[in-house]
N, CA and C atoms as an extended XYZ file, in Angstrom:
180
Properties=species:S:1:pos:R:3:atomname:S:1:resname:S:1:resid:I:1 pbc="F F F"
N       -39.817      -36.508        7.163 N   MET     1
C       -38.649      -36.865        6.359 CA  MET     1
C       -37.391      -36.749        7.204 C   MET     1
N       -36.556      -37.776        7.132 N   SER     2
C       -35.326      -37.786        7.911 CA  SER     2
C       -34.150      -37.429        7.005 C   SER     2
N       -33.278      -36.542        7.486 N   ASP     3
C       -32.112      -36.174        6.693 CA  ASP     3
C       -30.851      -36.841        7.235 C   ASP     3
N       -31.022      -37.912        8.009 N   LYS     4
C       -29.878      -38.647        8.529 CA  LYS     4
C       -29.367      -39.615        7.474 C   LYS     4
N       -28.058      -39.826        7.464 N   LYS     5
C       -27.463      -40.750        6.515 CA  LYS     5
C       -27.678      -42.174        7.006 C   LYS     5
N       -27.887      -43.096        6.073 N   THR     6
C       -28.083      -44.490        6.441 CA  THR     6
C       -27.187      -45.397        5.613 C   THR     6
N       -26.982      -46.598        6.132 N   LEU     7
C       -26.236      -47.643        5.448 CA  LEU     7
C       -27.099      -48.894        5.427 C   LEU     7
N       -27.095      -49.629        4.327 N   THR     8
C       -27.782      -50.914        4.274 CA  THR     8
C       -26.709      -51.987        4.346 C   THR     8
N       -26.845      -52.870        5.325 N   VAL     9
C       -25.858      -53.919        5.576 CA  VAL     9
C       -26.509      -55.269        5.342 C   VAL     9
N       -25.799      -56.159        4.657 N   LYS    10
C       -26.317      -57.493        4.347 CA  LYS    10
C       -25.321      -58.537        4.820 C   LYS    10
N       -25.807      -59.584        5.496 N   LEU    11
C       -24.963      -60.694        5.946 CA  LEU    11
C       -24.774      -61.652        4.776 C   LEU    11
N       -23.540      -61.750        4.268 N   VAL    12
C       -23.294      -62.556        3.070 CA  VAL    12
C       -22.478      -63.817        3.356 C   VAL    12
N       -21.991      -63.976        4.579 N   LYS    13
C       -21.212      -65.158        4.939 CA  LYS    13
C       -21.707      -65.641        6.296 C   LYS    13
N       -21.755      -66.953        6.470 N   SER    14
C       -22.277      -67.541        7.693 CA  SER    14
C       -21.389      -67.217        8.892 C   SER    14
N       -22.015      -67.072       10.066 N   VAL    15
C       -21.266      -66.816       11.287 CA  VAL    15
C       -20.792      -68.115       11.939 C   VAL    15
N       -21.166      -69.251       11.382 N   ALA    16
C       -20.732      -70.543       11.933 CA  ALA    16
C       -19.210      -70.631       11.902 C   ALA    16
N       -18.614      -70.975       13.024 N   GLY    17
C       -17.166      -71.129       13.103 CA  GLY    17
C       -16.415      -69.847       13.336 C   GLY    17
N       -17.135      -68.737       13.507 N   THR    18
C       -16.458      -67.464       13.756 CA  THR    18
C       -16.344      -67.224       15.257 C   THR    18
N       -15.582      -66.214       15.631 N   ARG    19
C       -15.398      -65.879       17.051 CA  ARG    19
C       -16.702      -65.423       17.677 C   ARG    19
N       -16.858      -65.728       18.944 N   GLU    20
C       -18.091      -65.395       19.659 CA  GLU    20
C       -18.365      -63.888       19.654 C   GLU    20
N       -17.323      -63.066       19.802 N   ASP    21
C       -17.547      -61.617       19.804 CA  ASP    21
C       -17.948      -61.107       18.424 C   ASP    21
N       -17.505      -61.784       17.368 N   HIS    22
C       -17.915      -61.400       16.018 CA  HIS    22
C       -19.380      -61.769       15.797 C   HIS    22
N       -19.799      -62.925       16.324 N   ARG    23
C       -21.206      -63.321       16.236 CA  ARG    23
C       -22.081      -62.313       16.978 C   ARG    23
N       -21.607      -61.873       18.140 N   ALA    24
C       -22.358      -60.885       18.923 CA  ALA    24
C       -22.452      -59.554       18.177 C   ALA    24
N       -21.407      -59.186       17.469 N   THR    25
C       -21.407      -57.946       16.688 CA  THR    25
C       -22.422      -58.027       15.557 C   THR    25
N       -22.470      -59.173       14.881 N   VAL    26
C       -23.452      -59.367       13.798 CA  VAL    26
C       -24.862      -59.244       14.353 C   VAL    26
N       -25.121      -59.844       15.503 N   ARG    27
C       -26.443      -59.743       16.136 CA  ARG    27
C       -26.718      -58.298       16.553 C   ARG    27
N       -25.684      -57.610       17.013 N   GLY    28
C       -25.830      -56.214       17.404 CA  GLY    28
C       -26.201      -55.318       16.232 C   GLY    28
N       -25.782      -55.713       15.040 N   LEU    29
C       -26.161      -54.982       13.828 CA  LEU    29
C       -27.590      -55.318       13.411 C   LEU    29
N       -28.196      -56.307       14.064 N   GLY    30
C       -29.574      -56.679       13.755 CA  GLY    30
C       -29.694      -57.697       12.651 C   GLY    30
N       -28.591      -58.380       12.333 N   LEU    31
C       -28.605      -59.383       11.277 CA  LEU    31
C       -28.779      -60.762       11.903 C   LEU    31
N       -29.741      -61.522       11.390 N   ARG    32
C       -30.035      -62.824       11.980 CA  ARG    32
C       -29.517      -63.982       11.148 C   ARG    32
N       -30.057      -64.139        9.949 N   ARG    33
C       -29.634      -65.262        9.125 CA  ARG    33
C       -28.974      -64.770        7.840 C   ARG    33
N       -28.411      -65.698        7.108 N   LEU    34
C       -27.723      -65.385        5.864 CA  LEU    34
C       -28.639      -64.586        4.938 C   LEU    34
N       -28.085      -63.589        4.288 N   ASN    35
C       -28.778      -62.700        3.350 CA  ASN    35
C       -29.776      -61.751        4.014 C   ASN    35
N       -29.800      -61.690        5.342 N   SER    36
C       -30.680      -60.713        5.990 CA  SER    36
C       -30.061      -59.327        5.840 C   SER    36
N       -30.917      -58.314        5.761 N   GLN    37
C       -30.470      -56.936        5.551 CA  GLN    37
C       -31.052      -56.028        6.618 C   GLN    37
N       -30.317      -54.969        6.933 N   ARG    38
C       -30.799      -53.943        7.855 CA  ARG    38
C       -30.334      -52.591        7.332 C   ARG    38
N       -31.176      -51.600        7.485 N   THR    39
C       -30.795      -50.229        7.178 CA  THR    39
C       -30.512      -49.551        8.506 C   THR    39
N       -29.272      -49.098        8.674 N   LEU    40
C       -28.824      -48.537        9.948 CA  LEU    40
C       -28.354      -47.105        9.761 C   LEU    40
N       -28.410      -46.348       10.845 N   GLU    41
C       -27.925      -44.973       10.839 CA  GLU    41
C       -26.402      -44.982       10.685 C   GLU    41
N       -25.873      -44.068        9.911 N   ASP    42
C       -24.432      -43.984        9.660 CA  ASP    42
C       -23.748      -43.244       10.804 C   ASP    42
N       -23.337      -43.999       11.824 N   THR    43
C       -22.637      -43.421       12.976 CA  THR    43
C       -21.263      -44.074       13.104 C   THR    43
N       -20.355      -43.438       13.815 N   PRO    44
C       -19.033      -44.051       14.023 CA  PRO    44
C       -19.125      -45.421       14.693 C   PRO    44
N       -20.072      -45.607       15.610 N   ALA    45
C       -20.233      -46.900       16.291 CA  ALA    45
C       -20.639      -47.989       15.304 C   ALA    45
N       -21.601      -47.684       14.445 N   VAL    46
C       -22.063      -48.658       13.458 CA  VAL    46
C       -20.951      -48.954       12.462 C   VAL    46
N       -20.224      -47.931       12.044 N   ARG    47
C       -19.113      -48.150       11.108 CA  ARG    47
C       -18.040      -49.041       11.722 C   ARG    47
N       -17.783      -48.858       13.010 N   GLY    48
C       -16.811      -49.695       13.703 CA  GLY    48
C       -17.246      -51.142       13.756 C   GLY    48
N       -18.528      -51.364       14.003 N   MET    49
C       -19.063      -52.725       14.031 CA  MET    49
C       -18.960      -53.374       12.658 C   MET    49
N       -19.299      -52.621       11.620 N   ILE    50
C       -19.203      -53.137       10.250 CA  ILE    50
C       -17.751      -53.467        9.919 C   ILE    50
N       -16.832      -52.608       10.329 N   ASN    51
C       -15.415      -52.824       10.062 CA  ASN    51
C       -14.914      -54.100       10.745 C   ASN    51
N       -15.408      -54.347       11.952 N   LYS    52
C       -14.980      -55.515       12.722 CA  LYS    52
C       -15.374      -56.820       12.029 C   LYS    52
N       -16.547      -56.855       11.426 N   VAL    53
C       -17.026      -58.086       10.778 CA  VAL    53
C       -17.138      -57.896        9.259 C   VAL    53
N       -16.233      -57.107        8.704 N   SER    54
C       -16.300      -56.776        7.275 CA  SER    54
C       -16.185      -58.000        6.370 C   SER    54
N       -15.581      -59.073        6.871 N   TYR    55
C       -15.436      -60.293        6.082 CA  TYR    55
C       -16.740      -61.105        6.041 C   TYR    55
N       -17.738      -60.707        6.826 N   LEU    56
C       -19.024      -61.404        6.861 CA  LEU    56
C       -20.153      -60.617        6.207 C   LEU    56
N       -19.984      -59.295        6.112 N   VAL    57
C       -21.078      -58.445        5.644 CA  VAL    57
C       -20.697      -57.676        4.386 C   VAL    57
N       -21.739      -57.153        3.732 N   LYS    58
C       -21.560      -56.304        2.563 CA  LYS    58
C       -22.410      -55.058        2.767 C   LYS    58
N       -21.845      -53.897        2.490 N   VAL    59
C       -22.581      -52.644        2.597 CA  VAL    59
C       -23.139      -52.322        1.221 C   VAL    59
N       -24.452      -52.177        1.141 N   LEU    60
C       -25.105      -51.923       -0.154 CA  LEU    60
C       -25.336      -50.445       -0.376 C   LEU    60
């Protein structure tokens, strides 16, 4: 059993037409296509990535 905090992130807006570094950030979060979800460890680095592309993703 893991006692680490996690976040579930879902890609809710297409990366088409967005900045290249934002697309790279979405891929870095492990999100591939629209509506894909990933459960990630709650770290400052992950939170920063989510904050950078907050207009594309939703935290569940």
